[in-house]
N, C-alpha and C positions, 0 to 999 in steps of 0.2 A: 300327482304323477301318474294315477290310473290304475286302472288294475291288473295285478301282478300275476296271480295265479287264484287257486282255489283251495280250500280245505278237502285234502284227498283222506284223511281220518281224524278221529277224535279219541284220547285214550287218558285214563287215570289208574291210580295204581293205590287201592286204597291201603295196603300195607307196603310200607317201605321197603323195597328190595324183592316183594313178590310179583308175580306174573301182574300183568296191566289186563284192565279189559276196554275191549272197544265200546265207543258209546256213537250214538246217532246224533245227541244233542248234549251239553255240557255247560254249566253255569261258570263263567270265568269271573271270579270276584278280586277284589285288592289283595285278600290273603291266599289266592290262589283259585284252583279248580275245586270245585265243592266235592266233597267225599275223596280228594286226592290224598294222598298220605296223612290219611288219619289218623293211621297206627303204626308204630316202629317199635324195633327192640333196641334197648341200649344193654350193651356190653361192658363188664366190669374191667375186659382186657383190651378195650378201645380207647384209643386217646381223648382227652376231655375235649379237646377242639372237635372232635367228631366221634360222639361215644357209641354211635349205631352199629348194631351188629347186621350184617348185609351179605349179598352174594361174594363179597371180598373175602369173607370169614367162613362161608357155607355156600359155595356155589349152588348146590340144588334148591338152595332158598328159590331161586327165580323160577322153580316150578311150581311151588306152590301156588295155590290160587284162592285169591281170596273174593267172596261174595256178599254182597250185602242182604240180610234176612228181608228186609222192606226196600227192593231196588226204586220202587215209588217215591219213597222218602229221601231219596238220595239225588235224585235228578236237579235239585235247585232249592235255595232257602223256603224255609217252610210260609214266609210271610212275604216272598218275593213280589208278589203282584200287588199287595195291599201297602206296601212300601213305596211301591214306583207311583201308585196314585196319590201317595201325599207328598212325596219330594223324590226327585232322582239323585238326592244327596243323600238319601238315608241308607246306613248299612243294615242289609236283610239280617236275618237270625238264622242259625242254624239249628235243624232239628234237634231234638232230645237226644242224647246220648242211646238211649234204649232204641232209639228208631232206627238209629244208624248203626245198631249191632253188626259185626261182620263174623261169618263162619269160615274157616279156611280148610281147603282141602289139599290134602299133600301128593307128592307123586305116585305113592302107592295106594290111593283112593280112600284113605281115613279121612275124617271130617271131625274137626275140633273148633269149638267157640274161640274166639280169638283171645279170650281172658282165660281159656283153661290152661291150668298150668302142664298137664299133658303134651300141649302143643310145645311148650318150651322145650321138653324134656326129647321129645320128638326132633326140633330143630338142632336140637346139641349132640345128636347122635353120631359119632365119629369123627367128631372134631376135638379139638383142644378144651380140655377140661377145665382151664382158666375161665373160661366164658360162663360167666354166671348173669343171666339174661334177666331184662326187668320189661315191663310191656309199656309202652308210653302212649299218650293219645292226646290229639289236639285238634280244634277246631280249624285251626289255622294250618295249611298245608305243611309236613314235616319234610321242606326240601333241603336239597345239599346248598342252593345258591339263591336265585330270585324264584318267583311264584309261578313262571310259566315259561315250558320250553318249547322251542319250535324247530322243526328239523325239516329239510327239504327232501323228499323221495329221490330228486335227482342227483344227493350227495350219497345216497347209498348205493347208488348205481355206478355213480364213479369211482366209489372205494371199490366196489366189485371189480371194476375193469383194472383199476392200477393192482390189486391184488391178485388177480384170478380166481378170487374165491366168492361163492354166492353170499352176499350182505344184506340179511334180513335186517328192515328198517328197524323191527321191533329192539333190536340191539340197544339202540341208541335212547329207550325209554323216554321218549319226547310227550308230551301231551298234545300237542299239535303237528300234524305232518301236511306239509301244504307240499300242491303239486303246482310248479312254477312255469310261467311261459317261457323262464328261461331254461334252455337245455343244459346248462352249465352246472357242475356239483360245486356246492359251496357259496353259490351265489346269494344265499342267506346272510353271508358274511357282511355283504352291503346294505344290511341293513340297521346295521349297529349305529346307534347314535340317531334313528329316525324313527318315526310312528308308524303304526300300521292299523287299518280300519278293516274289521273283519266282520262281514257279513254286514248289517245296517247299522249298528249301533256299538260293538264293543270295539275300543280302541286300547291298543297296547305300545308301550315305548320298548324298543328293543335296545338293550342295555349293554350287553357284553357278549364275546363268542363263549361257547361252553366248552370249557377244561375238560379233556376225557380221561379216565381211568380204566382198571384192568375189567370193569362190568361189560366193556364192550366185545371183549374177547369171548364170551359165554354165548353158547347158542340158546336162544332163548325158550327151545324145545327140549335139549336134551342136556344143556350146562355144560357141554363139550367145550374145550378150548380152541379157539383159532386166534393165536398171538400175532400172526401177521397183519390183522386189520388195526389193531393197537399202534404196532410198529409204524405202519404206515401212515395215520395219523399224527404221530409224533414226528416222523421225518420229514413228511412233505406238507404238513398243513397246521405246523407249531403246536400240535396235541391239542386241536380244537375241531370241533365238528357239532354243528348247530349253532342255535343262539337262545340266550337267556331275555327275558323279557317281565316287563311290570304292568299291571292293566292299569290303566287310564279312567277308563269308562268301563263301568261292569255290565254284564249281561249275557243273553244265552247264545252260544255259537254252536251252530249247526253242519253236518257233515256236507259238503259242495258249497258252502257260503264262498263269496268272493274273498279274495285278498286284496285291498287297495293300500299303496305306498302312499303315504301324505307328504304333502309338500313340508 
């Protein structure tokens, strides 16, 4: 089908529901983006089917900034080059947990190690006391659904036109933001059931549209609510915005890479 656009920006979220970090390059693997949603908090007050403590419970959580202490260790699997030389079918291994340690800066400028109990106390301040929090860690991205999320910048622009509000793309917490040749919003919906080649190697299968929740009403900088955005997505777009995909061929993705729709 040919090139349909390019990578506008790349993002990952070291701690589920906390602020994302923009990257120049990232490793897209079968289990998701390397270093993405590496940590999450589980709440005793959340349903068993979705046990996580998120911005739904504490909206200021999206303003907490997580950073890797050793960012150079968090770019790609530690044996990626060696694994590729042996066989393109080998699963590369993750760095040791100590090398992927995270520190979190709160909105008021305090910094805690991700495993510091004081961070939990800080997150629970001012909310329902029923939330007993437990820190979770997984080398596999702790995503809500599929391992990789894709969102067209034209879709954010379209929602802004429809609502009369400024719609920051970061509300949608995607891993990959694409700048499509098509100027139509929600054009990424047409990729469902098809595959994309990103750059020269990474191939993803687009599996389904992304069902949206109240997280998109939260401004990523202030956590203030704009309910009209979710209302518009629900009423005009069947509650969907962006798409979910799975990685078929692992590799590095870089900002500016081409995106090709495969036959």
